[in-house]
N, CA, C and O atoms as CSV, one atom per row, in Angstrom:
chain,resi,resn,atom,element,x,y,z
A,1,MET,N,N,-2.329,3.134,24.259
A,1,MET,CA,C,-2.868,1.792,23.551
A,1,MET,C,C,-3.619,1.352,24.210
A,1,MET,O,O,-3.478,0.129,24.217
A,2,ASP,N,N,-4.751,1.811,25.088
A,2,ASP,CA,C,-5.643,1.477,25.975
A,2,ASP,C,C,-7.014,1.443,24.755
A,2,ASP,O,O,-7.934,0.625,24.780
A,3,ASN,N,N,-6.846,2.510,23.777
A,3,ASN,CA,C,-7.923,2.257,22.839
A,3,ASN,C,C,-8.121,1.095,21.639
A,3,ASN,O,O,-8.946,1.036,20.727
A,4,ILE,N,N,-7.094,0.257,21.993
A,4,ILE,CA,C,-6.982,-0.816,20.842
A,4,ILE,C,C,-7.589,-1.976,21.285
A,4,ILE,O,O,-7.120,-2.394,22.343
A,5,PRO,N,N,-8.540,-2.665,20.774
A,5,PRO,CA,C,-9.229,-3.527,20.898
A,5,PRO,C,C,-8.408,-5.027,21.206
A,5,PRO,O,O,-7.686,-5.432,20.295
A,6,LYS,N,N,-8.495,-5.787,22.361
A,6,LYS,CA,C,-7.722,-6.523,22.354
A,6,LYS,C,C,-8.264,-8.024,21.736
A,6,LYS,O,O,-7.527,-9.010,21.692
A,7,GLU,N,N,-9.405,-8.020,21.360
A,7,GLU,CA,C,-9.945,-9.341,20.867
A,7,GLU,C,C,-9.970,-9.099,19.432
A,7,GLU,O,O,-10.555,-9.969,18.785
A,8,LYS,N,N,-9.458,-8.091,18.756
A,8,LYS,CA,C,-9.131,-8.176,17.330
A,8,LYS,C,C,-7.864,-8.024,16.865
A,8,LYS,O,O,-6.928,-7.516,17.483
A,9,LYS,N,N,-7.848,-8.494,15.714
A,9,LYS,CA,C,-6.121,-8.496,15.096
A,9,LYS,C,C,-5.941,-7.013,14.159
A,9,LYS,O,O,-6.652,-6.895,13.161
A,10,ILE,N,N,-5.274,-6.253,14.409
A,10,ILE,CA,C,-5.048,-5.045,13.978
A,10,ILE,C,C,-4.116,-5.126,12.578
A,10,ILE,O,O,-2.955,-5.496,12.749
A,11,ILE,N,N,-4.527,-4.817,11.243
A,11,ILE,CA,C,-3.534,-4.660,10.216
A,11,ILE,C,C,-3.361,-3.156,9.993
A,11,ILE,O,O,-4.244,-2.301,9.928
A,12,LEU,N,N,-2.018,-3.014,9.890
A,12,LEU,CA,C,-1.137,-1.815,9.826
A,12,LEU,C,C,-0.968,-1.657,8.475
A,12,LEU,O,O,-0.428,-2.613,7.919
A,13,PHE,N,N,-1.378,-0.413,7.558
A,13,PHE,CA,C,-1.067,-0.769,6.250
A,13,PHE,C,C,-0.622,0.826,5.937
A,13,PHE,O,O,-0.831,1.740,6.734
A,14,ASP,N,N,0.043,0.991,4.598
A,14,ASP,CA,C,0.589,2.168,4.122
A,14,ASP,C,C,-1.065,2.903,3.751
A,14,ASP,O,O,-1.882,2.360,3.007
A,15,GLY,N,N,-1.245,3.998,4.337
A,15,GLY,CA,C,-2.699,4.636,3.906
A,15,GLY,C,C,-2.403,5.494,2.778
A,15,GLY,O,O,-3.409,6.056,2.346
A,16,VAL,N,N,-1.225,5.791,2.112
A,16,VAL,CA,C,-1.106,6.490,0.833
A,16,VAL,C,C,-0.878,5.484,-0.392
A,16,VAL,O,O,-0.484,5.998,-1.439
A,17,CYS,N,N,-1.052,4.326,-0.367
A,17,CYS,CA,C,-0.546,3.505,-1.214
A,17,CYS,C,C,-2.226,2.882,-1.766
A,17,CYS,O,O,-3.104,2.402,-1.050
A,18,ASN,N,N,-2.242,3.084,-3.121
A,18,ASN,CA,C,-3.511,2.436,-3.967
A,18,ASN,C,C,-3.740,1.009,-3.674
A,18,ASN,O,O,-4.813,0.447,-3.453
A,19,PHE,N,N,-2.320,0.426,-3.716
A,19,PHE,CA,C,-2.364,-1.293,-3.748
A,19,PHE,C,C,-2.710,-1.618,-2.242
A,19,PHE,O,O,-3.263,-2.608,-1.761
A,20,CYS,N,N,-2.390,-0.882,-1.860
A,20,CYS,CA,C,-2.652,-1.392,0.310
A,20,CYS,C,C,-4.264,-1.075,0.551
A,20,CYS,O,O,-5.028,-1.780,1.211
A,21,ASP,N,N,-4.591,0.134,-0.131
A,21,ASP,CA,C,-6.000,0.573,-0.140
A,21,ASP,C,C,-6.937,-0.629,-0.585
A,21,ASP,O,O,-7.815,-1.122,0.123
A,22,ALA,N,N,-6.610,-1.013,-1.856
A,22,ALA,CA,C,-7.055,-2.084,-2.650
A,22,ALA,C,C,-7.243,-3.484,-2.004
A,22,ALA,O,O,-8.102,-4.340,-2.214
A,23,ALA,N,N,-6.172,-3.463,-1.144
A,23,ALA,CA,C,-5.827,-4.962,-0.472
A,23,ALA,C,C,-6.909,-4.649,1.224
A,23,ALA,O,O,-7.535,-5.544,1.793
A,24,VAL,N,N,-6.863,-3.604,1.556
A,24,VAL,CA,C,-7.727,-3.616,2.975
A,24,VAL,C,C,-9.395,-3.649,2.367
A,24,VAL,O,O,-10.278,-4.278,2.950
A,25,GLN,N,N,-9.611,-2.906,1.181
A,25,GLN,CA,C,-11.054,-3.222,0.826
A,25,GLN,C,C,-11.597,-4.571,0.734
A,25,GLN,O,O,-12.674,-4.968,1.178
A,26,PHE,N,N,-10.456,-5.405,-0.080
A,26,PHE,CA,C,-10.616,-6.821,-0.058
A,26,PHE,C,C,-10.850,-7.552,0.957
A,26,PHE,O,O,-11.771,-8.365,1.047
A,27,ILE,N,N,-9.720,-7.212,2.089
A,27,ILE,CA,C,-10.289,-7.979,3.418
A,27,ILE,C,C,-11.429,-7.580,4.057
A,27,ILE,O,O,-12.186,-8.390,4.593
A,28,ILE,N,N,-11.643,-6.232,4.043
A,28,ILE,CA,C,-12.866,-5.925,4.540
A,28,ILE,C,C,-14.038,-6.733,4.082
A,28,ILE,O,O,-14.922,-7.014,4.891
A,29,LYS,N,N,-14.115,-7.202,2.590
A,29,LYS,CA,C,-15.250,-7.538,2.017
A,29,LYS,C,C,-15.401,-8.891,2.566
A,29,LYS,O,O,-16.513,-9.415,2.645
A,30,ARG,N,N,-14.273,-9.505,2.967
A,30,ARG,CA,C,-14.166,-11.151,3.202
A,30,ARG,C,C,-14.012,-11.313,4.768
A,30,ARG,O,O,-14.029,-12.447,5.246
A,31,ASP,N,N,-13.842,-10.057,5.679
A,31,ASP,CA,C,-13.859,-10.576,6.882
A,31,ASP,C,C,-15.228,-10.759,7.543
A,31,ASP,O,O,-15.779,-10.000,8.340
A,32,ASN,N,N,-15.704,-12.036,7.000
A,32,ASN,CA,C,-16.953,-11.991,7.540
A,32,ASN,C,C,-17.174,-12.444,8.939
A,32,ASN,O,O,-18.275,-12.461,9.489
A,33,LYS,N,N,-15.824,-12.883,9.581
A,33,LYS,CA,C,-15.905,-13.125,11.131
A,33,LYS,C,C,-15.552,-11.944,11.762
A,33,LYS,O,O,-15.022,-12.034,12.869
A,34,ASP,N,N,-15.740,-10.877,11.282
A,34,ASP,CA,C,-15.265,-9.486,11.760
A,34,ASP,C,C,-13.875,-9.544,13.131
A,34,ASP,O,O,-13.937,-9.144,14.294
A,35,ILE,N,N,-12.679,-10.230,12.353
A,35,ILE,CA,C,-11.458,-10.484,13.049
A,35,ILE,C,C,-10.655,-9.229,13.091
A,35,ILE,O,O,-10.022,-8.976,14.116
A,36,PHE,N,N,-10.619,-8.264,11.871
A,36,PHE,CA,C,-9.816,-7.353,12.026
A,36,PHE,C,C,-10.070,-5.735,12.137
A,36,PHE,O,O,-11.170,-5.217,11.947
A,37,ARG,N,N,-9.068,-5.138,12.420
A,37,ARG,CA,C,-9.424,-3.897,12.612
A,37,ARG,C,C,-8.099,-3.275,11.842
A,37,ARG,O,O,-7.001,-3.832,11.837
A,38,PHE,N,N,-8.411,-1.972,11.169
A,38,PHE,CA,C,-7.100,-1.282,10.285
A,38,PHE,C,C,-6.701,-0.097,10.685
A,38,PHE,O,O,-7.522,0.694,11.149
A,39,VAL,N,N,-5.706,0.140,10.600
A,39,VAL,CA,C,-4.698,1.587,11.012
A,39,VAL,C,C,-3.733,1.917,10.246
A,39,VAL,O,O,-2.848,1.106,9.974
A,40,ALA,N,N,-3.744,3.333,9.707
A,40,ALA,CA,C,-2.676,3.365,8.937
A,40,ALA,C,C,-1.417,3.807,9.461
A,40,ALA,O,O,-1.277,4.595,10.397
A,41,ILE,N,N,-0.412,3.191,8.731
A,41,ILE,CA,C,0.998,3.264,9.519
A,41,ILE,C,C,0.979,4.783,9.698
A,41,ILE,O,O,1.254,5.170,10.834
A,42,GLN,N,N,0.739,5.586,8.902
A,42,GLN,CA,C,1.069,7.001,8.932
A,42,GLN,C,C,0.423,7.982,10.164
A,42,GLN,O,O,0.626,9.105,10.625
A,43,SER,N,N,-0.502,6.811,10.399
A,43,SER,CA,C,-1.720,7.952,11.658
A,43,SER,C,C,-0.792,7.715,12.793
A,43,SER,O,O,0.162,6.938,12.834
A,44,ASP,N,N,-1.270,8.582,13.775
A,44,ASP,CA,C,-0.647,8.705,15.285
A,44,ASP,C,C,-0.795,7.401,16.126
A,44,ASP,O,O,0.014,6.853,16.875
A,45,LEU,N,N,-1.915,7.108,15.822
A,45,LEU,CA,C,-2.140,5.261,16.377
A,45,LEU,C,C,-0.986,4.242,15.874
A,45,LEU,O,O,-0.162,3.592,16.517
A,46,GLY,N,N,-1.256,4.356,14.372
A,46,GLY,CA,C,-0.175,3.321,13.765
A,46,GLY,C,C,1.351,3.659,14.159
A,46,GLY,O,O,2.058,2.652,14.173
A,47,GLN,N,N,1.945,4.746,14.451
A,47,GLN,CA,C,3.171,5.053,14.696
A,47,GLN,C,C,3.189,4.761,16.411
A,47,GLN,O,O,4.280,4.523,16.929
A,48,GLU,N,N,2.207,4.784,17.081
A,48,GLU,CA,C,2.326,4.362,18.490
A,48,GLU,C,C,2.577,2.801,18.601
A,48,GLU,O,O,3.440,2.317,19.333
A,49,ILE,N,N,1.660,2.013,17.727
A,49,ILE,CA,C,1.463,0.643,17.827
A,49,ILE,C,C,2.889,0.245,17.251
A,49,ILE,O,O,3.254,-0.863,17.644
A,50,ILE,N,N,3.698,0.842,16.481
A,50,ILE,CA,C,4.716,0.769,15.745
A,50,ILE,C,C,6.001,0.586,16.855
A,50,ILE,O,O,6.868,-0.273,17.013
A,51,LYS,N,N,5.671,1.774,17.488
A,51,LYS,CA,C,6.869,2.243,18.756
A,51,LYS,C,C,6.687,1.191,19.630
A,51,LYS,O,O,7.738,0.597,19.869
A,52,HIS,N,N,5.756,0.779,20.161
A,52,HIS,CA,C,5.067,-0.338,21.022
A,52,HIS,C,C,5.830,-1.647,21.148
A,52,HIS,O,O,6.405,-2.165,22.105
A,53,ILE,N,N,5.601,-2.141,19.476
A,53,ILE,CA,C,5.967,-3.365,19.330
A,53,ILE,C,C,7.381,-3.535,18.699
A,53,ILE,O,O,7.932,-4.599,18.415
A,54,GLY,N,N,7.922,-2.096,18.515
A,54,GLY,CA,C,9.433,-1.969,18.209
A,54,GLY,C,C,9.925,-2.280,16.661
A,54,GLY,O,O,11.083,-2.666,16.501
A,55,ILE,N,N,9.042,-2.112,15.505
A,55,ILE,CA,C,9.248,-2.263,14.205
A,55,ILE,C,C,9.806,-1.233,13.918
A,55,ILE,O,O,9.422,-0.113,14.255
A,56,ASP,N,N,11.025,-1.556,13.094
A,56,ASP,CA,C,11.895,-0.304,12.165
A,56,ASP,C,C,11.303,-0.391,10.889
A,56,ASP,O,O,11.369,-1.261,10.020
A,57,THR,N,N,10.621,0.855,10.963
A,57,THR,CA,C,9.584,1.023,9.636
A,57,THR,C,C,10.543,1.379,8.365
A,57,THR,O,O,9.977,1.646,7.304
A,58,SER,N,N,11.966,1.394,8.420
A,58,SER,CA,C,12.700,1.315,7.446
A,58,SER,C,C,12.902,0.098,6.619
A,58,SER,O,O,13.248,0.101,5.438
A,59,LYS,N,N,12.598,-1.167,7.513
A,59,LYS,CA,C,12.769,-2.233,7.084
A,59,LYS,C,C,11.399,-2.887,6.351
A,59,LYS,O,O,11.378,-3.916,5.676
A,60,THR,N,N,10.447,-2.150,6.618
A,60,THR,CA,C,9.252,-2.851,6.414
A,60,THR,C,C,7.961,-1.647,6.536
A,60,THR,O,O,7.719,-1.159,7.640
A,61,ASP,N,N,7.239,-1.262,5.412
A,61,ASP,CA,C,6.605,0.058,5.369
A,61,ASP,C,C,5.524,-0.319,5.072
A,61,ASP,O,O,4.815,0.687,5.086
A,62,SER,N,N,4.813,-1.356,4.744
A,62,SER,CA,C,3.562,-1.705,3.917
A,62,SER,C,C,2.564,-2.300,4.468
A,62,SER,O,O,1.396,-1.960,4.280
A,63,ILE,N,N,3.105,-3.703,5.556
A,63,ILE,CA,C,1.597,-4.369,5.885
A,63,ILE,C,C,2.316,-5.039,7.232
A,63,ILE,O,O,3.374,-5.667,7.265
A,64,ILE,N,N,1.500,-4.745,8.230
A,64,ILE,CA,C,2.203,-5.315,9.752
A,64,ILE,C,C,0.723,-5.986,10.509
A,64,ILE,O,O,-0.197,-5.208,10.763
A,65,LEU,N,N,0.626,-7.088,10.750
A,65,LEU,CA,C,-0.521,-7.558,11.544
A,65,LEU,C,C,-0.108,-7.675,12.954
A,65,LEU,O,O,0.749,-8.503,13.260
A,66,TYR,N,N,-0.634,-6.934,13.809
A,66,TYR,CA,C,-0.620,-7.025,15.349
A,66,TYR,C,C,-1.536,-7.688,15.970
A,66,TYR,O,O,-2.678,-7.279,15.760
A,67,VAL,N,N,-1.427,-8.594,16.678
A,67,VAL,CA,C,-2.247,-9.428,17.406
A,67,VAL,C,C,-2.041,-8.757,19.201
A,67,VAL,O,O,-1.077,-9.177,19.841
A,68,PRO,N,N,-2.568,-8.202,19.559
A,68,PRO,CA,C,-2.337,-7.301,21.109
A,68,PRO,C,C,-2.447,-8.599,21.682
A,68,PRO,O,O,-3.212,-9.541,21.478
A,69,GLY,N,N,-1.209,-8.353,22.674
A,69,GLY,CA,C,-0.839,-9.175,23.691
A,69,GLY,C,C,-0.215,-10.651,23.016
A,69,GLY,O,O,-0.035,-11.578,23.806
A,70,GLU,N,N,0.024,-10.804,21.948
A,70,GLU,CA,C,0.351,-12.360,21.544
A,70,GLU,C,C,1.753,-11.798,20.776
A,70,GLU,O,O,2.877,-11.829,21.276
A,71,ALA,N,N,1.468,-11.371,19.677
A,71,ALA,CA,C,2.717,-11.377,18.717
A,71,ALA,C,C,2.377,-10.386,17.726
A,71,ALA,O,O,1.281,-9.867,17.936
A,72,TYR,N,N,3.107,-9.893,16.521
A,72,TYR,CA,C,3.154,-9.332,15.347
A,72,TYR,C,C,3.865,-9.944,13.927
A,72,TYR,O,O,4.937,-10.544,13.846
A,73,TYR,N,N,3.033,-9.638,12.966
A,73,TYR,CA,C,3.896,-10.319,11.725
A,73,TYR,C,C,4.200,-9.265,10.596
A,73,TYR,O,O,3.510,-8.246,10.565
A,74,TYR,N,N,4.869,-9.393,9.974
A,74,TYR,CA,C,4.923,-8.355,8.576
A,74,TYR,C,C,5.764,-9.115,7.572
A,74,TYR,O,O,6.454,-10.126,7.706
A,75,LYS,N,N,5.478,-8.242,6.394
A,75,LYS,CA,C,5.816,-8.716,4.976
A,75,LYS,C,C,5.299,-10.036,4.728
A,75,LYS,O,O,4.286,-10.182,5.412
A,76,ALA,N,N,5.519,-10.905,4.148
A,76,ALA,CA,C,4.800,-11.960,3.655
A,76,ALA,C,C,4.122,-12.949,4.759
A,76,ALA,O,O,2.959,-13.339,4.660
A,77,GLU,N,N,4.912,-13.268,5.719
A,77,GLU,CA,C,4.399,-13.609,7.017
A,77,GLU,C,C,2.890,-12.954,7.220
A,77,GLU,O,O,1.865,-13.635,7.185
A,78,ALA,N,N,2.910,-11.973,7.369
A,78,ALA,CA,C,1.567,-11.205,7.868
A,78,ALA,C,C,0.723,-11.476,6.659
A,78,ALA,O,O,-0.380,-11.959,6.911
A,79,ALA,N,N,0.996,-11.276,5.466
A,79,ALA,CA,C,-0.106,-11.465,4.224
A,79,ALA,C,C,-0.851,-13.007,4.176
A,79,ALA,O,O,-1.999,-13.300,3.840
A,80,LEU,N,N,0.384,-13.952,4.694
A,80,LEU,CA,C,-0.162,-15.443,4.761
A,80,LEU,C,C,-0.915,-15.571,5.870
A,80,LEU,O,O,-2.021,-16.103,5.771
A,81,LYS,N,N,-0.539,-15.202,6.855
A,81,LYS,CA,C,-1.873,-15.320,8.229
A,81,LYS,C,C,-2.966,-14.473,8.051
A,81,LYS,O,O,-3.910,-15.013,8.627
A,82,ILE,N,N,-3.354,-13.322,7.500
A,82,ILE,CA,C,-4.394,-12.880,6.831
A,82,ILE,C,C,-5.366,-13.684,6.310
A,82,ILE,O,O,-6.481,-13.971,6.746
A,83,GLY,N,N,-4.645,-14.090,5.066
A,83,GLY,CA,C,-5.280,-14.955,4.305
A,83,GLY,C,C,-5.739,-16.365,4.946
A,83,GLY,O,O,-6.793,-16.931,4.657
A,84,LYS,N,N,-4.759,-16.846,5.877
A,84,LYS,CA,C,-5.547,-18.012,6.677
A,84,LYS,C,C,-6.736,-17.584,7.311
A,84,LYS,O,O,-7.757,-18.260,7.186
A,85,GLU,N,N,-6.726,-16.180,8.207
A,85,GLU,CA,C,-8.004,-15.867,8.918
A,85,GLU,C,C,-9.095,-15.708,8.070
A,85,GLU,O,O,-10.235,-15.828,8.518
A,86,LEU,N,N,-8.893,-15.459,6.931
A,86,LEU,CA,C,-10.162,-15.369,6.134
A,86,LEU,C,C,-10.891,-16.530,5.525
A,86,LEU,O,O,-12.025,-16.497,5.048
A,87,GLY,N,N,-10.095,-17.547,5.606
A,87,GLY,CA,C,-10.729,-18.635,5.520
A,87,GLY,C,C,-10.962,-18.823,4.003
A,87,GLY,O,O,-10.587,-18.094,3.085
A,88,GLY,N,N,-11.852,-20.269,3.947
A,88,GLY,CA,C,-11.965,-20.732,2.579
A,88,GLY,C,C,-10.884,-20.974,1.711
A,88,GLY,O,O,-9.900,-21.603,2.099
A,89,LEU,N,N,-11.019,-20.366,0.159
A,89,LEU,CA,C,-9.983,-20.546,-0.581
A,89,LEU,C,C,-8.494,-19.734,-0.084
A,89,LEU,O,O,-7.420,-20.006,-0.621
A,90,TYR,N,N,-8.600,-18.935,0.775
A,90,TYR,CA,C,-7.696,-17.966,0.948
A,90,TYR,C,C,-6.726,-18.596,2.015
A,90,TYR,O,O,-5.544,-18.269,2.130
A,91,SER,N,N,-7.443,-19.646,2.868
A,91,SER,CA,C,-6.288,-20.298,3.799
A,91,SER,C,C,-5.743,-21.222,2.993
A,91,SER,O,O,-4.771,-21.781,3.502
A,92,LEU,N,N,-5.981,-21.516,2.098
A,92,LEU,CA,C,-4.724,-22.335,0.901
A,92,LEU,C,C,-3.436,-21.544,0.645
A,92,LEU,O,O,-2.513,-22.097,0.046
A,93,LEU,N,N,-3.337,-20.390,1.031
A,93,LEU,CA,C,-2.337,-19.481,0.680
A,93,LEU,C,C,-1.030,-20.081,1.700
A,93,LEU,O,O,0.178,-19.899,1.547
A,94,THR,N,N,-1.816,-20.928,2.881
A,94,THR,CA,C,-0.507,-21.263,3.924
A,94,THR,C,C,0.052,-22.080,3.243
A,94,THR,O,O,1.137,-22.111,3.824
A,95,ILE,N,N,0.146,-22.861,2.340
A,95,ILE,CA,C,0.984,-23.665,1.528
A,95,ILE,C,C,2.116,-22.884,1.236
A,95,ILE,O,O,3.173,-23.484,1.044
A,96,PHE,N,N,2.096,-21.791,1.173
A,96,PHE,CA,C,3.642,-20.733,1.011
A,96,PHE,C,C,4.164,-20.656,2.039
A,96,PHE,O,O,5.270,-20.117,1.987
A,97,THR,N,N,3.759,-21.050,3.227
A,97,THR,CA,C,4.648,-21.192,4.484
A,97,THR,C,C,5.644,-22.157,4.391
A,97,THR,O,O,6.689,-22.154,5.041
A,98,LEU,N,N,5.271,-23.050,3.505
A,98,LEU,CA,C,6.254,-24.284,3.423
A,98,LEU,C,C,7.741,-23.623,2.668
A,98,LEU,O,O,8.812,-24.199,2.862
A,99,LEU,N,N,7.681,-22.680,2.020
A,99,LEU,CA,C,9.099,-21.991,1.464
A,99,LEU,C,C,9.393,-21.247,2.484
A,99,LEU,O,O,8.635,-20.779,3.334
A,100,PRO,N,N,10.820,-21.127,2.346
A,100,PRO,CA,C,11.954,-20.208,3.205
A,100,PRO,C,C,11.203,-18.919,3.330
A,100,PRO,O,O,10.532,-18.445,2.414
A,101,LYS,N,N,11.369,-18.312,4.650
A,101,LYS,CA,C,10.733,-17.160,4.703
A,101,LYS,C,C,11.684,-16.046,3.930
A,101,LYS,O,O,11.129,-15.010,3.562
A,102,GLY,N,N,12.723,-16.174,3.739
A,102,GLY,CA,C,13.611,-15.305,2.980
A,102,GLY,C,C,13.178,-15.353,1.407
A,102,GLY,O,O,13.251,-14.297,0.779
A,103,LEU,N,N,12.803,-16.340,0.853
A,103,LEU,CA,C,12.039,-16.631,-0.347
A,103,LEU,C,C,10.776,-15.739,-0.345
A,103,LEU,O,O,10.746,-14.684,-0.978
A,104,SER,N,N,9.812,-16.163,0.332
A,104,SER,CA,C,8.707,-15.377,0.384
A,104,SER,C,C,8.760,-14.083,0.272
A,104,SER,O,O,8.164,-13.459,-0.605
A,105,ASN,N,N,9.582,-13.503,1.279
A,105,ASN,CA,C,9.808,-12.041,1.454
A,105,ASN,C,C,10.500,-11.291,0.189
A,105,ASN,O,O,10.227,-10.148,-0.177
A,106,ILE,N,N,11.525,-12.230,-0.450
A,106,ILE,CA,C,11.924,-11.646,-1.764
A,106,ILE,C,C,10.621,-11.212,-2.695
A,106,ILE,O,O,10.583,-10.108,-3.239
A,107,VAL,N,N,9.545,-12.201,-2.825
A,107,VAL,CA,C,8.666,-11.911,-3.672
A,107,VAL,C,C,7.476,-10.624,-3.323
A,107,VAL,O,O,6.750,-9.891,-3.994
A,108,TYR,N,N,7.811,-10.884,-1.656
A,108,TYR,CA,C,6.558,-9.884,-1.168
A,108,TYR,C,C,7.593,-8.410,-1.174
A,108,TYR,O,O,7.024,-7.370,-1.506
A,109,ASP,N,N,8.860,-8.347,-0.865
A,109,ASP,CA,C,9.748,-6.921,-1.111
A,109,ASP,C,C,9.593,-6.312,-2.474
A,109,ASP,O,O,9.482,-5.108,-2.700
A,110,PHE,N,N,9.601,-7.411,-3.468
A,110,PHE,CA,C,9.430,-6.994,-5.235
A,110,PHE,C,C,8.234,-6.269,-5.551
A,110,PHE,O,O,8.212,-5.364,-6.385
A,111,VAL,N,N,7.263,-6.648,-4.911
A,111,VAL,CA,C,5.682,-6.090,-4.897
A,111,VAL,C,C,5.850,-4.796,-4.191
A,111,VAL,O,O,5.634,-3.761,-4.822
A,112,ALA,N,N,6.249,-4.744,-2.826
A,112,ALA,CA,C,6.321,-4.082,-2.139
A,112,ALA,C,C,7.319,-2.695,-2.664
A,112,ALA,O,O,7.017,-1.586,-2.224
A,113,ARG,N,N,8.220,-2.803,-3.387
A,113,ARG,CA,C,8.830,-1.918,-3.728
A,113,ARG,C,C,8.391,-1.260,-5.136
A,113,ARG,O,O,8.591,-0.092,-5.468
A,114,ASN,N,N,7.920,-1.997,-5.691
A,114,ASN,CA,C,6.942,-1.346,-6.936
A,114,ASN,C,C,5.430,-0.885,-7.082
A,114,ASN,O,O,4.844,-0.456,-8.076
A,115,ARG,N,N,4.974,-1.108,-5.779
A,115,ARG,CA,C,3.648,-0.938,-5.511
A,115,ARG,C,C,3.298,0.564,-5.877
A,115,ARG,O,O,2.174,0.730,-6.352
A,116,TYR,N,N,4.054,1.615,-5.731
A,116,TYR,CA,C,3.661,2.917,-6.190
A,116,TYR,C,C,3.606,3.056,-7.612
A,116,TYR,O,O,2.606,3.449,-8.213
A,117,LYS,N,N,4.815,2.695,-8.205
A,117,LYS,CA,C,5.024,2.502,-9.602
A,117,LYS,C,C,3.649,1.736,-10.473
A,117,LYS,O,O,3.147,1.973,-11.572
A,118,TRP,N,N,3.473,1.159,-9.859
A,118,TRP,CA,C,2.374,0.116,-10.429
A,118,TRP,C,C,1.081,0.723,-10.245
A,118,TRP,O,O,0.396,0.825,-11.263
A,119,TYR,N,N,0.563,1.183,-9.070
A,119,TYR,CA,C,-0.980,1.211,-8.541
A,119,TYR,C,C,-0.655,2.668,-8.217
A,119,TYR,O,O,-1.754,3.211,-8.102
A,120,GLY,N,N,0.146,3.421,-8.048
A,120,GLY,CA,C,0.241,4.982,-7.721
A,120,GLY,C,C,-0.024,5.183,-6.274
A,120,GLY,O,O,-0.286,4.217,-5.558
A,121,LYS,N,N,0.035,6.426,-5.798
A,121,LYS,CA,C,-0.064,6.746,-4.581
A,121,LYS,C,C,-0.968,7.886,-4.464
A,121,LYS,O,O,-1.182,8.557,-5.473
A,122,LYS,N,N,-1.698,8.281,-3.012
A,122,LYS,CA,C,-2.398,9.111,-2.986
A,122,LYS,C,C,-1.636,10.229,-2.103
A,122,LYS,O,O,-0.511,10.013,-1.653
A,123,ASP,N,N,-2.391,11.550,-1.867
A,123,ASP,CA,C,-1.698,12.421,-1.129
A,123,ASP,C,C,-2.105,12.125,0.258
A,123,ASP,O,O,-1.312,12.276,1.187
A,124,ALA,N,N,-3.091,11.784,0.399
A,124,ALA,CA,C,-3.269,11.554,2.023
A,124,ALA,C,C,-4.279,10.147,2.238
A,124,ALA,O,O,-4.973,9.632,1.361
A,125,CYS,N,N,-4.168,9.789,3.378
A,125,CYS,CA,C,-4.846,8.412,3.641
A,125,CYS,C,C,-6.374,8.528,3.313
A,125,CYS,O,O,-7.001,9.585,3.248
A,126,MET,N,N,-6.843,7.337,3.129
A,126,MET,CA,C,-8.427,7.558,2.568
A,126,MET,C,C,-9.198,7.490,3.783
A,126,MET,O,O,-8.934,6.888,4.823
A,127,ILE,N,N,-10.377,8.336,3.432
A,127,ILE,CA,C,-11.254,8.512,4.657
A,127,ILE,C,C,-12.700,7.221,4.526
A,127,ILE,O,O,-13.527,7.084,3.625
A,128,PRO,N,N,-12.554,6.591,5.582
A,128,PRO,CA,C,-13.735,5.527,5.291
A,128,PRO,C,C,-14.941,5.995,5.074
A,128,PRO,O,O,-15.275,7.143,5.364
A,129,THR,N,N,-15.715,5.109,4.526
A,129,THR,CA,C,-17.279,5.698,4.361
A,129,THR,C,C,-17.655,5.271,5.874
A,129,THR,O,O,-17.009,4.554,6.639
A,130,PRO,N,N,-18.974,5.969,6.094
A,130,PRO,CA,C,-19.681,5.537,7.355
A,130,PRO,C,C,-19.721,3.879,7.752
A,130,PRO,O,O,-19.318,3.410,8.817
A,131,ALA,N,N,-20.259,3.183,6.720
A,131,ALA,CA,C,-20.304,2.000,6.602
A,131,ALA,C,C,-19.097,1.368,7.147
A,131,ALA,O,O,-19.198,0.427,7.933
A,132,MET,N,N,-18.028,1.803,6.796
A,132,MET,CA,C,-16.599,1.233,6.951
A,132,MET,C,C,-15.956,1.319,8.234
A,132,MET,O,O,-15.107,0.544,8.674
A,133,LYS,N,N,-16.597,2.663,8.972
A,133,LYS,CA,C,-15.340,3.639,9.707
A,133,LYS,C,C,-15.536,2.467,11.039
A,133,LYS,O,O,-14.495,2.492,11.696
A,134,ALA,N,N,-16.353,1.651,11.520
A,134,ALA,CA,C,-16.264,0.783,12.677
A,134,ALA,C,C,-14.915,-0.233,12.299
A,134,ALA,O,O,-14.305,-0.769,13.224
A,135,LYS,N,N,-14.616,-0.392,11.254
A,135,LYS,CA,C,-13.589,-1.210,10.911
A,135,LYS,C,C,-12.103,-0.532,11.202
A,135,LYS,O,O,-11.111,-1.246,11.056
A,136,PHE,N,N,-11.956,0.848,11.614
A,136,PHE,CA,C,-10.829,1.640,11.540
A,136,PHE,C,C,-10.952,2.008,12.968
A,136,PHE,O,O,-11.969,2.269,13.610
A,137,LEU,N,N,-9.365,1.967,13.440
A,137,LEU,CA,C,-9.115,2.587,14.489
A,137,LEU,C,C,-8.533,3.940,14.432
A,137,LEU,O,O,-8.287,4.550,15.473
């Protein structure tokens, strides 16, 4: 865990999910303040982080926001916190934090459950381009 930048927020994502890949690309393009780093859940480092923070991947397997030394968030809460950090119009997503956590997670779980059916699945994690490589751990 020594190789994790303490000043960055770490997004763990499903590396074989096309929808998750598109979401990572979306975030990278809008991460103007260079806040985030990315790691696939399936990678060795992803598994090490999950073990360190004690997440049960049978309950969530698509997105986790880890703030080293502070906290971690998953499901809808992670997505909303990421939107807030991106700023601009995306920070307006925080209005959904007014909803009960259970309700926002129902919507999140519905999308997560169907993501492979709707968007497909890869055989392996994506390989970042040289320009994006610095964003991945």
